[in-house]
N, C-alpha and C positions, 0 to 999 in steps of 0.2 A: 318540458324543456326547462333547464335551470335558468333562473333569472339572471340578467346581466350583473346585478350587484353580487350575486352568489359567485359567479365566475371571477369577479374582481377580488372577492375575498380569498378564494382558493389560490389565485395567482400570487397574492401578497403573502398568504400563509406559507406557500411553497418556499419562498425565499427566507422566511423566518425559520422554517424547519431546517433548511440548509445551513443557516447560521448556527443553529444549535448542534447539528450533526458534525460540523467540522472541528469543534473544539476537542471532543474525545479523541479524534484522529490526530489532531495536532499534538496532544499529550502523548499518544502512542508512538508517533514518529520520533518525538523528542527523546523519550525514554529508551527506545530501541537504539538510537544513534548517539547516546550521551558519551560514550567512550571512543567514538570513531576517530576524532582528531587528536586524542591523547592516548592512543593505543600503544605508543612507545613506552608507556609506564610498565607494560607487561613484557617487554623484551628481556628484562633481567629481574628475577624474583626479589633480588635484594633492594630494588628501587622503592618498594612499598612495604609497609607493615603487613599488607594483605598477603603478599608472597606469591601472587600468581605469575606464571610465565606465559609466553606466546601460545603454547599449546593449550594451556589452561584457559586463556582468554578465548581461543578459538573454540574450545569445547563449550564454554559459556555462551558464546554467540550462536553456536549451532543449536543450543537447547531451545531456542525460540520455536523451532520447527518440529520438535520431536512429537508432541501430542497431536499437532496438526497432521503430521504424516501418518501416524498410527491410529487413524480412524476418527480423531476428534473433529476435524473439519467436515468430514462427510456427515457425521452424526449431527453436528451443529447446523449444517445447511438444511438437513431434513427437518430439524426442529424449527428452523425459520419458516419453512413452508407449511409445517403442521400447526405451529403455535403463533406464528406471526412475529413481526419485528419487535413489537413492544415487549412481549414476555421474554422471548429468546434473547433479544438484544440486551435487555436489562440484566439477564443472567450473565452474559459474557462480558459486558462492560464492567460489571462488578468483579468478574474473574480477572480481567485485565488489571484493575486497580489492586486487587488482593495479591496477585503475583508480583506486581511492582513493589508492593510493601514487603514481601518476603525477600526480594533482592536487596532492598535497602537495609533490612535487618541483617542479612548475611554480610553485606559490606561493612557495616558498623561493628559486627561481632569480632571479626579478625580471628576466629577460631580455626582450627585445622580443618574443620568441615565446612568452612565458608563457601568454597567453590561448589561443593555438593548442594548446599542449601540454595545458593544463587542459581545453580543449574535447575533445581526443582522450581524455584520461583519464576525463572524466565520461561520455563515450559508452560506454566499456567498463564503467565503474561502473554506469551505468544499465541496460545490458543484463543484466549479472550480477545486479543487484538484482532486476530484474523476473522473471527466470527463477528466481532463488532464491526469490522470493516465491511464484511459481507452484508450485515444488516444495514449499514449506512448506504452502500451501493444499491441494495435492493430498494431501500426507501426512496432514494433519489430517482431510480427508474420508475417507481410508482407515482411519486408526486409530479414528475416532469415528463410523463409518457407523452402527453399531447403538447409538450413545449420544448424548450431548448435543452434537451437532455445532455448532449455532449458538453455544452457550456457549463451546466450545473456540475457535471462530473469533473470537468476540468478545473472549476473553481474549488471544489472539494479537495481535489488532488493537490492543487497549488497551495492552499492554506495548510493542508496536512504536512506538506513537504517544508513549509516554513518552520515546522517543528524540528525537522532535521537541520535546517540552516541555523536555527536558534541553538541547537545542541552543539553543532560544529564550531560556532563562533564563541559561545558562552563557556564551553568546557575548558579551553585553554586559559580563560580568565579566572575561572573558579579554581583550577589546579594549575598554577603557573609553573612553567618549566624552569628548573634550577639544577645546574650540574652538581652532582654529588649529594643532592638532597634526598633523604629518605622520606617518602610521603606517608603521613599518618593515615589512620583509618578514616578520621573525620574529613581530611582533605580529599582522599580518594572518593568518599561518598557524597561530596558536595553536589555533583550533577544529579545524583539520584534524589537528593532532598528537594531540589527544584522540581524534578519530575513528579514527585508525589503531590506537590502543590498544584501542578497542572492537572493531574489526575482528579483531584478533588473538584476543581472547576468543571472538568469534563463530566463528572458524575452529575453535578447540579444541572448542567444544560441538557444532558441526556434526559433527565427527569422532565424538563420543560418540553422537550420534543415529544416524549411519550404522552403527556397531557394534551398537546396540540394535535397529535395524530388521532388520539381517541376522540377528541372533540370533533375533528373533521369527519371521522367515520360516522359518529352519531348524527351529525348534522346532515350527512348525505343520506342516511337511512330515513331520517325524518322527512327530508325533502322528497324522497321517492314515495313515501307513504302518503304525503299530502298531494303529490301530483297524481297518484293513482285514484284518489277520491275525486279530484277535479276533472281528470281526463284519462280514464282507464286505457284507452287505445294508445295514446301517445306515451303514456307512462311505461308501456311495455318496452320501449326502446329509447330511453332518455339520453339526452346529450349531457354527459356528466363531466364537470371539470374537477371532481374530487379525486383524491389519490386512490380511493378504494374501488371506485366504480369501474375502472378499466379492466379489472379482472373479475367482475361481478358474475359474469355468466360462464367463467371458465369451469371445466370439469374439475372435480376435487382431486387433490394430489393423492397419488398412490405410490407405494414403495417400489412397485415394478417400473415406475417412471424413471427411477435412477438408472436402471439398466438401459432404458432408451437413451438417456444422456450419454452414458458410457459407450453406446454403440454409434454415436453421432460423430462422423469423421471430422466435422468442422469444430466440434468441441475439442478434439485432440489437437487439431492444428493451432487453435487459439491457445490452448493450455500449454503446448510445447513451446510456442513462441514466447509465451509469458515466462516460463521457467528459464529459458535460455537468456532472454533479454534482461530480465530482472536480476538474475544471478550475476551477470556481468557488471551490474551497477551496485546492487545492494551488498554483495560480498566484497566488492571493491571498497565501498564506503567504510565497511567494518575495519579495514586495515589501511585506510587512506594515509594516516600519519606514518605508519611503518613503511609505506611504499614511497610516498612523495618526499619525505624528509631526506632519505639517503639518495634518491634518484636525482633530486634537483638542489640538494645542499641548502635547505631552507629551515628556519626555526619552526617550532610547532605552531606558533600563532599564525605564521604565513601559510602553513599547510592547512590550518583550519579555514582561513579565508579562501584559499584556493579551492578546496573541495566544496565549500559552501556555495560556490557558483552554481553547483548542480541544483540544489533546491531553490535558490534565489531565481535562477533562470525559469524554473517551472512556474513560479508565482506570476510571471509576466506571460510566458508563452503557452502554458497549458490551457488557460482560458481562451487565448487567441486561436490556438489550434483547435480547441473545442468548437468555437464559432465557425472556423473553416470547415470542419467535418460536418457540422450541422447544415451549413449553407451549400457547400460544394461537393460533399461526399468524397469519393476517391479514397476511402479508408485504407484499403490494402496497399495503395501506393505510398501513403504516409508511413505505414508500418515498414515498408521496404526502405524508405529514405532514412527513417530513424535507426534502423539496424545498420545501415551503411555508415552513418555518422558515428555511432558507437564503436564500430569496427575501426574507423580512422582514429578515434580518440585513443583506444587501447594500443594501436600500433605506435602512436606517438609516445605513449607512456612506456612502452617496451623498448623502442629503438631510437628515440630522440637523444641527442647528445646530453650526457649527464652534466649536472651542475648548472644548467641553463633554465631558470624558472619560467622563462617565456614559453617554452614548449609545454610545460605543465599547465599553464593558464590556457593556452590554445587548445590543449586536449580537453580541458573542462568545458570550454565553449562548445566544442563538437558534442561532447557527452551530454551537456545540458540540453541542447537542441533535440538530440535523440531521446532523452529522458522525458521530454515534453511531447514529442510527436507520437511515439508508439502507444503510450497509454491513452492519449486523446482519441486515437482511432480504434484501439483494441477493446476497451471496456464498453463503449456504446454498441459494439458489434455483437456482444453476447446476447442481449435481448432479441436480436434478429434471428438467432439460430435455434431458439427453444421457446416454448409457450410460457406464459406468465406463471403457471402453476408450479413449474420446476425451476424458476429463475434463481431462487435462493440456493437450491441444491446445486445448480450449474455453477454459480459463482463460487460456492464452497469447494466444488470439485476442482475448479481451475486453481484456486488458492492451494488446494491439497497438492496438486502437481507442482505448483510453484515452490511450496515449502519443502517438498521432497528434494528438489534441486538445491534450494538455499541451504538446507541442513548439510548436504554433502559438500557443497563448494566452499562454505564458510570453514568447515573443518579442514578440508584439503588446503585451503589458503593458509590457515594457521600452521599446519604441518610444514608446508613448503617454506614459509617465512622462517620457521624455527630451525629447519634442518639444512636448507640449501645455502651454499656459499654465496649465491647471487639471488637471494630470495625474491626481491621485488620484481626483477625481470622474469623469473620463472613463473611467478603468480600472474604477471601480465600476459604471458604467453597462453596461460589457461583462459584468461578473459578474451583474448583474441580468438581463440578457437570457439568459445561460446557465441561471440558475435557473428562469426562466419556461419555457424549452424543456424542462428536466428534468422539471418538473411535468407538462407535456403528455405526455411519454413515460411517466411513472408512471401517468397516467390510462389510457393505451393498454394498459399491462400489467394494470391492474385489469380492463379490459374483456376482455382475453384470458383472464384467470383465471376470470372469470364464464362465458365461453363454453366453456372447456375445463377443467372441474373435474378431469379425469383427470391433469392436470399437477400437481395438489396444491400449487400455488404459495401458496395461502392456508391450507393445512392445517398442523397442528403437525408438528414433526419427531419421530422416534422418541426416546423418553426412555430 
């Protein structure tokens, strides 16, 4: 049995590992949302030297998901299970930073091919970000399997979404709104310059995590070896606080296990809920400025603060809801409630009286609560439906389904805003339909949980 001091070390190391893991995700969220609150720049190509319009920006935004959808996520998830998070995660964190660098270069070039180059860059950035996020989630599940997993995932999510909040608030300050002004390439690229600085910091802390994870695994192996010499009988079934021991006796991963995941009904329920719910929020954020400014007659800076309520709310409530899921369970009920709140929010954004900002702020309150509730219950449910050996693959497959929807709905939102006479309301009706469908899937998950209590979907997590 591991010594008490060893247990204490691993508990402390788990929180250090979490602190390192959140920074690359903070950088990823920032870079992904750096144009969300200033998307009005692309309503008219004459507003910027870059020359993009709404359809072009929608195409750029949808590029995040292209490689993810066309096999990249599945291949990356398998690599995570085959090679581990240290090797695979390092490859894709590097890809994320490299793709962001290509986007920055394209923005500064101003050439006729800048949109194509940025589209290529964001494809690599998107795949790197998604697999890096999968590696982070898998690492948290590994380090916190015998502890407050939902809290740890909630904290990671909260801090990552601070990156979104930072982007939404900072971008209007970096690129200040000015009537009749033509924005230079350097002005338009300012948010991306900040993003590359954050990427550099994320790379450094990822390297720290890799070293810590390798040290923990080595110490665990040495501890098992020493224990077997002292007491061979007890060493056969050690109580291990280390992140690697929880899956020590698992059967090796096989490629046919992917088919087992795809045949799992609960995987599809969680995956479909994920794509519907996240599309109603992430696609909305991409065009938040273009929706909120005309709907509520507010300046860009106010729209930035309004939509920043989403990530700011998760900083507080995602960890709290994580604790709630850890202690009280009832995960499928929280998913249902979150979907209901998101539905109410988009109904307000679509049908509330125009020109009254109060309705916009109220909608953000409801959407912020939903944005905290659903992920806090959804992600800790994934390790309950599959064995550890395919956990990385399962997360990657869910992200694949998610990105399939995100790629489609971002593009559709850009087209609707560019072509419809009442674009903001039309786009919001699409989001209302997504939330209603998400609620139906959450109800199906609730029925599944009631019929199959052995899954423990509504049971508390180990504290």
